[in-house]
C-alpha positions in Angstrom: 126.9 70.0 115.7 123.4 70.2 114.1 122.5 73.2 116.3 125.7 75.0 115.2 125.0 74.4 111.6 121.3 75.5 112.0 122.4 78.7 113.8 125.0 79.6 111.2 122.4 79.1 108.4 119.9 81.3 110.2 122.5 84.0 111.0 124.0 84.1 107.4 121.5 86.6 106.0 122.2 89.0 108.8 125.9 88.6 108.4 125.6 89.4 104.7 123.5 92.5 105.4 126.0 93.8 107.9 128.9 93.2 105.5 127.0 95.0 102.7 126.2 97.9 105.0 129.8 98.1 106.1 131.0 98.0 102.4 128.5 100.7 101.4 129.9 103.1 103.9 133.5 102.2 103.3 133.7 102.6 99.5 132.1 104.5 96.7 131.4 101.4 94.6 128.5 100.1 96.6 125.8 102.6 97.4 122.8 101.5 99.4 120.0 104.0 100.1 116.6 103.6 101.6 115.1 105.0 98.3 116.1 101.7 96.6 113.7 99.8 98.9 110.4 101.6 98.5 107.3 99.9 99.8 104.8 99.2 97.1 101.7 97.1 96.5 100.3 95.3 93.4 98.0 97.4 91.3 98.7 100.4 93.5 102.4 101.3 93.1 104.4 103.1 95.7 102.7 103.6 99.1 104.7 106.6 100.1 105.9 109.7 98.4 104.4 111.7 95.6 102.6 110.0 92.7 102.9 111.2 89.1 99.1 110.8 88.9 98.5 113.1 91.9 97.7 116.3 89.9 95.2 114.3 87.7 93.5 112.8 90.7 93.3 116.2 92.4 91.7 117.7 89.3 89.2 114.8 89.2 88.3 115.4 92.8 87.8 119.1 92.2 85.6 118.3 89.3 83.4 116.0 91.4 83.3 118.5 94.2 82.2 121.4 91.9 79.6 119.1 90.3 78.0 118.4 93.7 78.1 122.1 94.6 76.1 122.9 91.5 73.8 119.8 91.6 73.9 118.4 95.2 71.7 115.3 94.5 73.4 111.9 94.1 72.3 110.3 90.8 69.9 107.4 91.5 70.4 104.0 90.0 67.7 102.0 88.4 64.7 102.7 86.2 63.1 106.1 86.7 59.8 107.3 85.4 56.8 105.4 84.2 57.0 101.6 84.0 54.8 99.5 81.8 
């Protein structure tokens, strides 16, 4: 009896998912799309698809690239020049 209860508890989420999927295809009231379940990460946002910041990031990368084309040396950190 305990095994039967345990299996029914473990299978319940799958049964609910199947029922929701069936209801989504059967009626117009419940609509489930993959776009509702986008994969994201904290402090990063969506991991797939276009980002609203993509044009800004591309512009910054172009600015960095043109800076190194004009001045190809990486700036050195630390104190430069005469030390006393």
